[in-house]
N, C-alpha and C positions, 0 to 999 in steps of 0.2 A: 443299626435300628435306633440306638440310644441317641446318636447325633440327629437322626431325622426327627424323632419325637421332640428333642430339645429344640431343633430349628423350627418345627411346627408350632410349638408353644411360644417361641419368640414371635413367630408369625401371627399368633392369635393376639398377642400384646400389641403387635404393630398394626393389626386390623382395627383393634379398639382405638388407637391413636389416629390411624387413617380416618375411621369413621367420626371421631370426635372433631377432627379438623374440617373434615368435609361438610359437617353439619354446620360448623361455624362459619365457613366460607360460602355455603349455598346461598344465603339470601342476597350476597354482594356480587358473586361472579357466575351464578348458574352452575348446572350440574357438570358441565364439561371443563371449564377452566378451573372450577374449585378443586376437581379432581387432581390437577396438577400440583397445586399447592399442598394437599393433604399427602400426596405421594412423596414429595421432598422431605417433608417432616418425618413420615413414617420410616423412610429409608435410612435416615440418620439415626433414629432410634434403635432399629433393627440391628444396623451394623454394629453399634456399641454393644448391644446385648449378644449378638452372635460372637463377636470378637472375644467378649469376657467369659461367656458361658458355654456356648454351643462348641466352638473350635479352639478355644483358649490359645488364641493366636500370639505368637512371639515376634511378629514381623512389624516393620516400620508402619506407623499408623497412618500417615498421610498417603503413601503409596498404595497401602492395602484399601484405604477408603476410595480411592480412584478407581481401582479394579473392581471393587464392590459395587461402586455406582454404575460402572459400565455393564457388569454382568447382570445386575438387577433391572437394569433399563431394559434389558432383552426381555426378561420374564415380565416387567412391567409393560412392555409393548404388548405382549399376549394378554396380560391383565386388562390393559386399557381397551384393547381391541374387542375382548369379550364384554367388558362393561359397556362400552358404546354400543356394540351390536345389540346387546339385550335391551337398551333403552330404545334404540331405534326400532327394534322389531316388535317388542311388546309394549303396549300402551300402559300396562300395569307397572312395568318396571320404571317408567318414567315417573310415576307417582311414588315409586318406592326405590329410589336410587341405592339404598343400602342393600337391597337384594342383589341388584346388578353388581354392585361392589363385591358382594360375597361370592358370586359366580367367577367374577375376574380374579379374585384372590385364590380360589381353589385351582383355576387353570394355570396360574403362574407359579404355583407352589413347587411343583416337581422340577420345573426349569430352574428356578432360582436356587433350590437346594443343590442340584447336580453342579451348577456353575460355581456356587460358593465353595463347594467342596473340592472340586477338581482345579478351579482357576484362581479363586481370591484367597482362600485359606490354606494354600498348598504347602506352606512353609513348615508345618509342624505345629504341634500344640504343646501348651505348658501343662504341668501337673498343678494340682491345688497348692503344693508347697512353693512352686515357682510363682504361682500368682501371689502368694503371700509375700514373697521377697522381691517382687518386681518395684522398680522405682516409682517414686510418687507420681511421675508424669503420666504413667500409664493408667494409673488408677484414679488420678487425681478428681475427676469429676464426680466419681462414686464415693471415694474416701471422704471428701469434703461434707458429704451428706450423712453417711451411716458409720464412717469409722473403719479402720483397716480390718479389725477383728471381725467385723460382721460380713465382710466380703465372702469369707469362707462359708459362713452360714447361709448366705444367699446362694453359693454355689450348691450347697446340700438342698437348700430349699427348691431350688430350680430343678433338681432331679426329682423330687417328689412331686412337683408341681406340674411337669410338663405333660404327663399322660392326661390328668384331669382337663388340662387346658384344651388338649386335643379333642376331649370328649365333648368339652363345652363347645368348641368351635364347630364340631360335627352337628350338634344337636341345633345350634343357632342357625347355621346354613340350611339345614333341613327344615326348619321351622319357617324362617323368613322367605325362602324360595318357594316352599309349599304354600305359604300364605299368599303371596302376591300373584301366584300362578293358579290358585283354585279358581274354578270357573264361577263359584257362587260369592266370591268376594265382591261386595257393592262396587259397581262400575266396570267389572270385568267383562259381563255379557251385555252386549248393546240391546239385545232383544229383552233382557230382563234386568235393567239397571239396578234395581232394588237389591239384587242378589239375595242373601239370606235375611236381610231385613225385611223381605217380603213374606217370609215364612211366619208361622203362628208365634212359635216360642221366642225366636230372635227378635220379631217385631215388639213383642211384649217386653223382652229385656231393654231394648233401645228406648221405647216409650217411658219406661221406669227410670232409665238412667237419666234422661233429659229432664223428667219431672223432678226427680232428686236434686239435680244440679240447679233447678230453678225454684227449690223449696215448695213445690206444688204437691200437696198429698191428697188430691182428689181421689176417690175410690176408683173411678173409671180408668185412672192412669196405671193401676197396678194389678198384677195377677199372681205372680211368682213371689217366694219369699225374698226378703229385701236385701241379703248380704252382697249378692252378685251385682245387681245394679248399683248398690251403694259403692262398691269399689270401682265400678265402671264410670261413675259420675266424676271421680277424682280426675279422670283423664279427658274429660269432655273439652276443656279449653285448648287442648293440644291435639287431641285425636277424636274429634267429634263424630267422624264415620267409623272409627275403629277403636272405640273405647276400651275393648276387652283384649287387644292385641299384646300389650306388654303382660297383663295379667295372665293370660293363658301362657305366654312364653315362660314366665318365671315359675308357674305351676309345672310345666312340662319338664324343665330343668330340674327342679326340686323332685319330682317324681322319678326322673331317670337317676339322680344322684342317690336317693334312699334305696332304690332297687339294686343298683350295682354294689352299694355299700353292704346291704343284707346278703345278696347272693354271693358276694365275695367271701362270705363267712362259711359257705357251705361248699362251693365250687371254685375253680381258678376264675381269676377275674376276667380273662379272655372269654371264658365260658359265660360269665354274667353279661359281658358287653354283647356276645353274639346273641343270647336269649333276648336281650332288649331290642336288638336290631330286627331280629326275625319276627318277634311278637308285636312290636310296636312301630319302630322308627321306619323298617322296611315294609311294613303291614299297612298299606295306605288305607284300607278300609277302617283301620283303628286309628291311624295317625292323623287322619283328617278331622277326626273329632276332638283333637287338641287345637286344631286351626278354627274350626266353626265355634262360635260362641255357644257353649253349654254350661249350666251350672255344674254338671258333672266334672268339668276340668278342675274348678276350684276344689269341689269336693274331693278328688283324686289326691290333690296336694295336702288338704287337711288330714285325710286318712294316712298319708304318708308321713306326717308329723307323729301320729300315734305310733306308726311302725318304727320311726326313729327313736321315739322314747323308749319302746321296749328293747331295741338293739342297744341303747345306751345301758341297759341294765342286764343284758346277756352276758354270760361268763366270757371272759376273754380266752380264745383258743391258745394264745401263746403264753398264758399264765394259768394253767390248769389249777384248780383249787383255790385261787385267790379270790377273795371277796371282792365283788364289785361295789363301788362307792354308792351309797344311798343318795338319791337326788336331793337337791334343796328344796325348800318350800317353793321359791320362785320358779325353779325348773318344773316342778309338778304342775304349778299353776299354768305355765306357759302351755305344756303339753295338753293339760285338761282344756284349757281356753280353746286351742286349736280343734280339738275334738268336739267341744260344745258348740262351736260355731257352725258345724254342719247342721244343726237344728234350724238356724236361720237361713239355710241354703237349700237343702234337700232333707225335710223332716224324716222321710223314711229311712234314709242312709245314716242319720243319727243313731239309730238303733245299731247299724253296723259299726259306727264309730264307738258305741257303747261297749261292744264286745272287746275291741282294742283296749279302751280305758280300763275295763274290768281286768283284762290281763296285766296291764301296767300297774295297777294297784295291788293285785294280787302278788306280783313279784316284789313290789316294795315291802310288803307285810313278810314275805319269804326272806328278803335279805336282813330286815331288821331283827327277825327272830333268829336267824343264823348268827347275828353279830355276837350274841352271848350277853348282851347288856339289855336293861329294861327298854322294851320297844314301843310300849303303848304310848308314851308321851310324845316322843318324836312322830309316830305315825299320826297322832291326833293332829299335830301341827301340819303335816304333809297333807293329810287328808281333808282338813279344813281348807287349805289352800286350793286343793284340786277341786274340791266341790264348789268353792266360789267360782273357779275358772270354767268348769263345765256348765254351770247354770247361767253363764252370761249369754251364751247362744240362744237357749230357749227363752231368756228373758227379752232378748232383743226381737226374737220372732213374735212373742205374745204382745210386747209393747208396740211394735210397728203395726201389727194387725188392729189392735185396739185404737191405735191413733187414727189409721186410715178407714178401717171397715166398721169400727165400733163393736168388734167382736174379737175373741182371742184367737179363733182359728182362721180367720180370713177366707177369701174365695177359693184359694189354691187347695185346701184340704177338703172343702165341701165339694169342689167339682170332682176331684179324684175319688172321693168317697162315693159319689153318684155313679162312677163307673163300675163299682162293684168289686168285692174282694172274695174270692172263692177257694178256701183252703183244701176243700175236698177235689179240687181240680189240680192239685199240685203234681200229681203222677203223670196226668195227661199232659199238662203244660211242660213237664220236664221232656217226655218223649217227643212232644211236637217242636219244642224250641232247640233240642239238642240233636234229635235223631230223625225225626219224621214228620216234617211240616206239611206234607202232601195229603196223607190220608184223610185227615180232618179239614185242613184248612186250605188245600188245594193250591198251595203255594211251592212251586218248584224249587228244588235246591235250596230250601231255606234254613235247613238245620245248621247249627253251628258246626256240627262236625263235617257237614258237607263242605263248608268253606275252609275249615281248619281241622283235617283229619287227626293231627296230632292231640287234639283236644280229647280224644278218646282215651289216650294213654295219660293225660293230664287228669281226667276224673279218677281213673284208678289211683294215680299218684295222690290225689286229694285224699282218698280214704287212707292211703298209705301213711301220708303225713299225720293225719288225726290219730292213727294207731301208733306209729313208731317215731314222729318227729319230736324235736324239743319244744319248749313251751312257746317259743316265739312263732315257729312254723305252725304249730297247733292253734294258736290263737288267730293267725291270719286265715288258716283254712277254715276254723269255725265261723270267723266273720264273713267268709265267702258263702258258707252253707246259710248263714242266716240272711244274707241278701238274697239268695236264691228263694228262700222260703217266703220272704217279703215280696218279692217281685213276681215270681212265677204265677202266683194265684190272682194277680191283678187282671181286671177285666179287659183292660185296653192293651195288655202286651200280648200280641199274636205274632205268629211267623210272618204273616203279610206285612206288618210294620217293623219287624226286626231290621230289614235291610232297606225296605222302601222309604220308610220314615225315620230311619236312623236311630231305632230305639236300641241298637247295639251299644249306644255310648253309655247305657246305664252300667254296663260291665267292663268298661274299657280298662280300669285300674286292674283288673284280675289278670289280663292276658299275660304279662311276664311273669307273674307268680305262678299262675298254672303251668307255664312253660317250665319254670324251675321245679315244680312238683314232678313233672314228667322226667326231667334230667335225674333228680333225686332217686325216682324209682328205678331207672335203668342202672344208675350207678350202684344201688344196692344189688340188683341182680348180677352185676359184674363182680362185686365183692364176693358174693356168695360163690360164683363160679371159681374164684381163686381160693377161697376157703375150703369149700366141700362141694364136690360135684354133685353128691346126692342131695344135699341141701338145696343146691342151685336147681335141680330137676324139680323139686317139690314146689319152691318158691314161683319157678318160671311157668310151672303148669298151673298154679293158682292164678297169677297174673293173666296168662293166656286164656284160660277158660272165662275168667271175669270179663276179659275184653271182647271175646267172641260173644258171650251173653248180651253185653251192653250193646254191641253193635247189631244184634239180632232182634231188639225190642221193636215191636210195631204197634200201631193203633190199627184195628181191625173192624170194619164197619159191615153190618149185616142189614139188608134192605128188604122191604117188601112194598109192592105197589098199592097205592090207594086211589079211590075215585075222587077226582077233582072236579069241582063245578065252578062255574064263573056266574058272578051275580054284580049287579050295580046297585049300590045303596043310593037311595034318592036324595040323601041330605049330603053327600060327599062327592067329590070329583073322582073320576076313574072308576075302574072296575075292580072288585076285590074277588079273590080266589078263596074258595073254602073247601074243606075236605073234612071227613068223620074220621077220627082216630080210634074211636071205640074204647077210650080210658086206657090204652096201652102206653107203656113207657116209651118216649120218642125223644132222641138226642138230635136229630137233624131231619130236615126235609129237602129233597132235591127237586127242583122245578125245571123240567126240560122245555125249552123253547121260549124262555123269558130272557131277552138279550139287552145288553147295555155295555158301555164302557166301564172299566175298572172303577173310576172315580165315581160314575153314577151309581154303580152298584154298592161299593165299599161304603161310600159316604151318603148314599141316597136317603131320602126322607121317607123311609118305609114305616108302614103300620102294621101291627099284628095283634090279634085278640085270641085268647084261648077261653072258651066257655063264656064269651062275653067280657072277660077282664082283660083290659089293654096292658100288653107288655111293653117294657121301655127298651128302645133300641140301645145297644152297647151294653147296658147292665144286664138285660134278660136275654137279648138275642143279637146275632150279627148276621148280616147278608153278605155272602161271599161270592165272587165271580167264579163260575165254573165253565168247563168246556162245553158242557151241554146246556147251560143256562145260568141259574144261580143256586146257591145252597143256603138255606135258612139254618144256621146253627144255634141252638140253645145253650146258655151258659150253665144251666142246670137242667136236668132230665125233666121233661114236661109230661105230666099226665093229664090229659084232657079228652073230653068226648068229641069236640070240634074245634077246628082252628080256621080263623079267617085272616087272610094276609092281603093287604093292598100295597103293592110295590110303588115306588116312586114313579111319577108320571113319565120320566125320561126313559124309561125301560119299554122296550118294543116286544111284540109277541110274534113268533114265527107263524107263518101262514099254515104249516102243517098241524097247528094246535099246541096245546100245553099238556104236560104230564107230570104227575108227582110221585115221588117214592120216599117213604119215611125209613129211617134207619136208626139203629143204636150202635154204639162202638163199645169196644172193649180192648184188651191187651193181649198180645200172643208173640211168640217167636217166629221168626222167619229167616230168609236167607241173609247172611251178615251184611252190612251196609255197602261195602264195596262192590258186591256182587248182586246187589238188588236193584230192579227196574222199578222207578217210582210209579210208572204208568200202571203196574200191576195193583196198585193200591185203589185204583179206581174201581167204583162199584161196577159189577158186571149186570148190564141191563137185561131185562126180560124181553124175548122176542117172540112175537106170535106169527105162526106160519102165514105166509101171504103178505105180510106188513112190507111196504116198500121203504127202504131207508134212502132218503133223499140227501145227496151230497151238496146240493146248492147252499147259497148263502142263507136261505130261509129254511133249511132243511134241518133234519134231526141226526145227521151223521156224527156230529161230535159226542153224541151219546155212546157210540159204539166204537169210535176210532180211538186208537193208541198211538204209539209213535210212528213217525214216518210219514205224515200227512201235511199238506199245505193248509193254509187258512181257507175257509169256504170262499169261493168265487161265485158270481151269478149263476154259472153253467154247472159247477161241481167242485171238485178237489183233485189236486195232483198227488201222486206218490212222490216223496221227496227222499233222496238217497237210494239205497239199494233194496230196502226192505221197508214194508209198511204192514200194520197190524190191524185187525178188527176183532173184537171180543163181544160175545153175547151168550145169553142162556135161553134155551127154548123154554117156553111156558110149560111144556109137558115132554117127558121122554119120548123119543121116537124109535120104533124098531123097523121102519121101513125106509128104504133109500129116499133121499130128497134131491131137488134140482136147484142148483144156484144160477140165478140169472143176473148178469152183470151187463150194464150199459156203460161202455167206456171207449176211449180212443187212446192212441199212444202217442207220446212225443216223437214224432217222426217226420222228416223232410228230406229234401233233395241231398243234404250234406249228412243226414242220419236216417238211413232208410229203413232200419230194422230195429224192433224192440222185442226181446224175449220177455216172456212172463210166466213164471212158475207159480201156480196157485196151490197152497197146502192147508190142510186142515189138522190141527191137533198134531202136528208133526208128520202128517201123511201127504205126500204130493199127490194131487188130484188130477191136475192137467198141466201140460206144457203147451203154451201158446206162442206163436210168433206173428207179430203185427207188423205189416209193411206200410210204407208211405203210399198213399192213394190220391185220387184226384179230388177227394173232399175230405174235410176233418169231421164228418159227422160221426155221432158215438155209433159203435157197433155192439150188438147184443152177443154175449158169449154165455152158453149154457154148459154148465158143468154138473155131471152126475156125482153124487155124494153116496157112497156106500153106507149102509147102516152100520157096518162094522167099526166106523171111525168117529160116530156120533157120541159114543161114551153113554156111560149108565146115567149120568146127572145132566145130560144135554147142554153142557158148557162147550161152547165152540170157539176155538182160536184159530181165526184165518191169518194166513201170511202170503203177502203178495211180494215176490222176489222179482226185481227188474235189474238184471246185471248189466244191461246195455244203457243204463240211465245216463243222461248227458245234460249239461247245463246250456242254456241258449248262449250265454256269455262265451262259453269255450267254443262254441260253433260260430261265433261272430255274428249272431242273429240280433241279440239285444243285450242289454246290461244285466239281464237277470242271472244271478250266480246260482240259483237253486238247481240241484240235480234232479232232473224230471224224468219220471218213468212213464206211467200211464195216468190218464185222467178218467176219473170215475164219476158217472152221473147218478146212477142208482144201484141199488143191490136189493135181491129179493130171494127168499127162500120159499119153495113151494113143494108139494108131495109129488 
């Protein structure tokens, strides 16, 4: 393993040589011929390094080089084949030949190592002492430059540097291959050539980059704080379409290095690397946000500088009790400068950086006081340097805004403030963003724990670290808590945007540290098991109960119907909807039958008045797509006599009419997350006997349907899968039997002639039907008697349609439709 890591580290240096020569030759020879020249230079360099450091060969140099050249040519053939194939196959690789070079290098690494070990350097290796006593001819090229005594030092250095080189190579390849293959890299998608420069945030970044490069400080050219565009403008002469490519790469490398360094103080290094892989590098939903230009990437790197500064002041575990040297004034200035620059990048995150800075300064005070000498004077000098450093970032932010906008806050702060900040919603946002984004925001599988179940253990680990961790871990944990408190109440941070619009990038720096907290919690429990079984039982019980309670938190919504009227205001376009609330507290209003696409609903130009006072969209209310229509969600509880709502003109209205229900939400406990069906969070609609539920595209079936249904079609809806559910609540309890009338047909034909249907209510099978293929596919009416005993006291009805013979048209060879279809329902009605 050691020789492979050494071989790989030499390969990393060879890759850099190869890349440098390739870049130098590209303008003259093109990507194919230039690759041959870079390969020849790289093979000579890697042979000398592998001969000296990896295999410490004692053989004749010229004969060995010939074998090395032949063997590496085999690996190079594979290397070049992959390189050429990548350039030929992917247009983006032709624009980024270094990424194709990385793919080729990885492909040839294993072959090269096996042949080098078994064929080239098979004659035995030298010890370090033998290297020291070798004739000058063997070491002459190296000794001439560094001296013979330094050769042994280089051997030791190579041992310590090989693993970091492999890590750097791994991150480098992952980054550049991920970058050039990302579908939103400008130019990668022919249908959307602008790529991410067509997005709002990234488009504003690029506009600011080019404006700074041209020294154009017109206010309309800027929106975001200046630091990220300023750095990007430095690369415009060389990478005008990708000015943040190298910035983000360096930030990612630094972030990974600091995390591995920190985590290795608490867990084995392999564990630190594994956590980084699982939480970031192999977690594409997070990793891609180091590829896409975001200010949070540079912010992550600057926060990592603060963590690095704290690590330098942490006690050395190999020398317990030894005092850590107090940093110099310049070192403290540098750490503080990096943290302060966050203010010119992401002003809210500057508060998070401030937590790290306070931890850093507090540790310096502790070290100075522990030194036993007068500490106030040296601390004054260090604090003065730190204060100057940390104020440079805010000064840059204020000065740039005053230069461009004529005000110290600029447009960014003003726009974000207009979106609202609601600290009272902190608990609701925590539940919605981490656990249950469906009950209120109707965004399926949107909770962080839905995507990463291990985060549930990490949140328990966060509390554990705050209570039991050392000062470094506690400071990082507190910084996370501060960021949650700052971001969760923000009016524009919703479960809908967390994944659809990539708001998850706000929190990407936390992921490996949260994974570390989970590891430390598990490690603590393991230690308790080894020390005392009784203590382990107590601690394990506390963690288990906390975990179950956390996963059981839900947002619960209670509804009541209201009378809705439609009126047209003569001075405005479109019809407004109005209803009387009677001065009751209202958190949301569900409107059934108001239809539109996600973008039309979520970003539509909706207007709303409460008792004649106009409310502001985003700051005061949001309109969300719902299966039955739309949901109007108020950011703060609304108390009003009457409400008028004018939806965006792009929304259409169902032919069956509109209906409104108002609701309030609270919190409660339910079935723990892994066993909970999100569909059960939907409101249970009130049903009046005799009402026909229409399953067509213009009908009202989405209000009653749960899982197992297709999208509405002009005629009705299919059951999809083996089971489909309907839920409703009768407007009044019934003590007499009812009749269920279903108009439906089955997915049957000559190849699939029979469909069984079991209809159950509240867990009781009502009827078993067998539908056969006929001469026409007209809907059939099925009448099912419902005994009063299964209706329940509260009138809540849960219908289940089981279709064990469901089949897909694709499987039967009828069409390309892969849905597993059972029965097609046209209408549903309950009567006495």
